[in-house]
C-alpha positions as CSV (number, residue, x, y, z in Angstrom):
1,M,81.1,257.2,208.7
2,A,82.5,258.6,205.1
3,I,83.8,255.5,203.9
4,A,80.4,254.1,204.6
5,A,78.5,256.7,202.9
6,L,80.6,256.2,199.7
7,T,80.8,252.3,199.4
8,A,76.9,253.3,200.0
9,F,76.5,255.3,197.4
10,A,78.7,252.8,194.6
11,A,76.4,250.2,196.2
12,G,73.3,251.7,195.1
13,F,74.7,251.9,191.6
14,V,75.3,248.9,191.1
15,R,71.6,247.8,192.5
16,G,70.2,250.0,190.1
17,L,72.3,248.9,187.2
18,A,71.8,244.9,187.4
19,G,68.8,244.6,189.8
20,F,71.1,242.8,192.6
21,G,74.3,243.7,194.0
22,L,73.9,246.5,196.8
23,S,74.9,243.7,199.9
24,V,77.7,242.4,197.8
25,V,79.4,245.8,197.7
26,L,78.4,247.2,200.8
27,V,78.5,244.1,203.6
28,P,81.7,243.6,203.0
29,V,83.1,246.7,203.5
30,L,81.4,247.1,206.5
31,Q,82.3,243.9,208.4
32,L,85.5,245.0,208.1
33,A,84.0,247.9,211.2
34,I,81.7,246.7,212.5
35,D,80.7,242.6,213.3
36,P,80.0,240.1,210.4
37,A,76.3,239.2,211.8
38,A,75.6,243.4,212.3
39,A,76.8,244.0,209.1
40,V,75.0,241.6,207.5
41,L,72.0,243.0,209.1
42,V,72.7,246.7,207.4
43,G,72.6,245.2,204.2
44,I,69.6,243.1,204.6
45,V,67.1,246.1,205.7
46,S,69.5,248.6,202.6
47,L,68.0,246.0,200.2
48,F,64.4,246.3,201.6
49,L,64.4,249.9,201.8
50,I,65.2,250.4,198.3
51,G,63.2,247.8,197.3
52,L,59.9,250.2,198.4
53,T,61.3,252.2,195.5
54,D,60.4,249.4,193.0
55,I,56.5,248.5,193.3
56,G,55.7,250.1,190.5
57,R,58.6,248.4,187.8
58,I,57.5,245.1,189.9
59,R,54.7,245.0,189.4
60,R,54.8,245.8,185.5
61,D,58.0,243.8,184.3
62,A,58.5,240.3,187.1
63,D,58.1,237.4,186.4
64,R,56.1,234.7,187.9
65,S,59.3,232.7,188.5
66,A,60.0,235.0,191.3
67,V,57.2,233.4,193.1
68,P,58.2,229.6,193.9
69,L,62.2,231.2,193.8
70,T,61.4,233.2,196.4
71,L,59.4,230.3,198.8
72,I,62.6,227.7,198.3
73,A,64.5,231.0,199.3
74,L,62.5,231.6,202.6
75,A,62.6,227.3,203.6
76,F,66.5,227.7,203.1
77,M,67.4,231.0,204.7
78,P,67.2,229.8,208.4
79,L,70.1,227.5,207.7
80,G,72.3,230.3,205.9
81,L,71.6,232.1,209.9
82,W,72.8,229.2,211.7
83,S,75.5,228.6,209.8
84,L,76.6,233.0,210.8
85,T,76.1,232.6,214.0
86,A,77.8,229.0,214.6
87,L,80.8,230.7,213.1
88,P,83.7,232.6,214.9
89,A,83.5,236.2,213.9
90,D,86.7,236.2,211.6
91,W,86.2,233.0,210.1
92,A,82.8,234.7,209.1
93,R,84.3,237.4,208.1
94,V,86.7,235.5,205.5
95,L,84.1,233.6,204.2
96,I,81.3,236.7,203.2
97,A,84.5,237.9,201.5
98,L,84.6,234.8,199.5
99,V,80.9,234.9,198.9
100,S,81.6,238.3,197.4
101,L,83.9,236.9,195.5
102,G,81.5,233.6,194.2
103,A,79.1,236.8,193.3
104,F,81.4,237.8,190.7
105,V,82.3,233.6,189.4
106,L,78.5,232.9,189.3
107,V,77.8,235.8,187.4
108,V,80.3,234.7,185.0
109,V,79.0,231.6,184.4
110,P,75.9,232.5,182.7
111,L,77.7,233.9,179.8
112,G,78.5,230.6,178.6
113,K,77.0,227.7,177.5
114,V,76.0,225.7,180.1
115,E,72.3,224.6,179.8
116,M,70.4,222.9,183.2
117,P,66.6,221.8,183.1
118,R,64.3,225.2,183.8
119,K,62.8,223.9,187.5
120,S,66.2,222.3,188.8
121,A,68.0,225.3,188.0
122,L,64.8,227.5,189.7
123,A,65.6,224.6,192.7
124,I,69.2,225.6,193.2
125,S,68.9,229.2,192.5
126,G,66.2,229.1,194.9
127,L,68.7,227.1,197.5
128,A,71.2,229.4,197.4
129,T,69.8,232.5,197.2
130,G,68.2,231.6,200.7
131,F,71.5,230.6,202.1
132,F,73.8,233.2,201.1
133,G,70.7,235.7,202.1
134,G,71.0,234.1,205.6
135,F,74.7,233.8,205.7
136,A,75.8,237.0,204.3
137,G,72.6,239.1,203.5
138,M,73.8,238.3,199.8
139,P,70.9,237.1,198.0
140,G,71.5,238.2,194.8
141,P,74.4,235.5,194.0
142,G,71.7,232.4,194.0
143,M,69.7,233.9,191.8
144,A,71.5,235.7,189.1
145,P,73.1,233.1,187.2
146,F,69.1,232.2,187.0
147,Y,68.0,235.2,186.2
148,L,71.0,236.2,183.4
149,R,70.7,232.7,181.8
150,G,67.7,232.5,181.2
151,R,65.2,234.1,178.2
152,L,63.8,237.2,179.7
153,A,64.2,240.0,178.6
154,P,67.0,242.6,181.1
155,E,63.7,244.7,182.2
156,A,61.9,241.3,183.8
157,A,65.2,239.5,185.1
158,R,65.9,242.8,187.0
159,A,62.1,243.2,188.5
160,S,62.1,239.6,188.8
161,M,65.1,239.7,191.1
162,M,63.8,243.1,192.8
163,A,60.8,241.5,193.4
164,I,62.2,238.6,195.8
165,F,64.4,240.8,197.9
166,L,61.3,242.9,198.7
167,V,59.7,240.0,200.2
168,V,63.4,238.2,201.6
169,T,64.6,240.9,203.2
170,P,62.1,242.4,205.6
171,L,61.3,238.6,207.2
172,S,65.1,238.3,207.2
173,A,65.8,240.9,208.9
174,L,62.5,240.1,211.7
175,F,64.6,236.6,212.0
176,F,67.5,238.3,212.7
177,I,66.7,240.9,215.1
178,A,64.0,238.6,217.1
179,L,67.2,235.5,217.6
180,G,69.6,238.6,219.1
181,V,71.5,237.9,216.2
182,G,71.6,242.3,215.7
183,T,69.3,245.2,217.0
184,W,67.5,248.0,216.2
185,R,70.9,249.9,216.1
186,E,71.8,247.9,212.6
187,A,68.6,249.3,211.1
188,A,69.5,252.7,212.5
189,L,72.3,252.8,210.5
190,A,70.5,251.4,207.4
191,A,67.9,254.1,207.8
192,A,70.6,257.1,207.6
193,L,72.8,255.2,204.7
194,F,70.1,255.1,202.4
195,P,69.9,258.8,201.0
196,F,73.6,257.6,199.6
197,V,72.0,254.3,198.2
198,L,69.4,256.1,196.8
199,I,71.3,258.6,194.8
200,G,73.5,255.2,193.8
201,D,70.0,253.5,192.6
202,W,69.2,256.5,190.6
203,F,72.5,256.9,188.5
204,G,71.9,252.7,188.1
205,H,69.1,253.4,186.5
206,R,69.7,256.0,184.2
207,A,73.0,253.7,183.2
208,F,70.7,250.7,182.8
209,G,68.3,252.2,180.1
210,R,71.1,253.4,178.1
211,V,72.4,249.6,177.8
212,T,71.7,246.4,175.5
213,A,71.1,243.3,176.9
214,R,74.7,241.9,176.4
215,Q,75.9,245.0,177.9
216,W,74.1,245.0,180.6
217,Q,75.1,241.4,181.5
218,I,79.3,242.4,180.6
219,S,79.0,245.3,182.8
220,T,77.1,243.4,185.8
221,A,80.2,240.9,186.3
222,L,82.5,243.8,185.7
223,V,81.4,245.9,188.4
224,L,80.4,242.7,190.4
225,G,84.0,241.5,190.1
226,G,85.7,244.3,190.6
227,A,83.8,245.0,194.3
228,A,84.6,241.4,195.0
229,L,88.6,241.6,194.3
230,G,88.6,245.0,196.4
231,A,86.5,243.7,199.4
232,L,89.1,240.6,199.2
233,W,92.0,242.6,199.1
234,K,91.1,244.5,202.2
235,L,90.4,242.1,203.8
236,L,93.8,240.4,203.1
């Protein structure tokens, strides 16, 4: 529980700074101690709880692209959940760690000059957001490249990702519980960890207000990269 609390604080800080990344930090550590599906459910519930604190920011800053991206993500989330339940637990642990590492790569890629039509990028991002959300409780890696590479201001990009989390996560959590993948115990664990997530998120928000757009992109990539490598190292 002590390690989970420290991880929740770090995950909250990353989320407050980047607008995503809570599950990328939290789930890979938790799934070393509990069943991977249970860890994913804890991450999903945690995302929803912290999202409730940002409704005002979402209404003020979010971009309209969050609506179609959310709809696409909801359509593909069952595929990710099916993959999670179909695989043996050990394989699921390995792949969740790899998804965490892949999040770092997907965030670094937007810092380059690769271009893609906006509609195609939105469709691919929605698909990846839904699959990663169902399989690993990590919708962020799917949507991050779309928003980090776009022309939106950091405030709008961040709020848009928060808006998607707020809609996708409660539906995903209910889907998990209805199918018997998780129980209300995971929701209780997420509630117990929420104060630590909230404190970390507060510090992350303060840090976000002190960096430029470029510094925000780079710091987000570095923090997620360190978290992903740490999770992979512990798994190995």
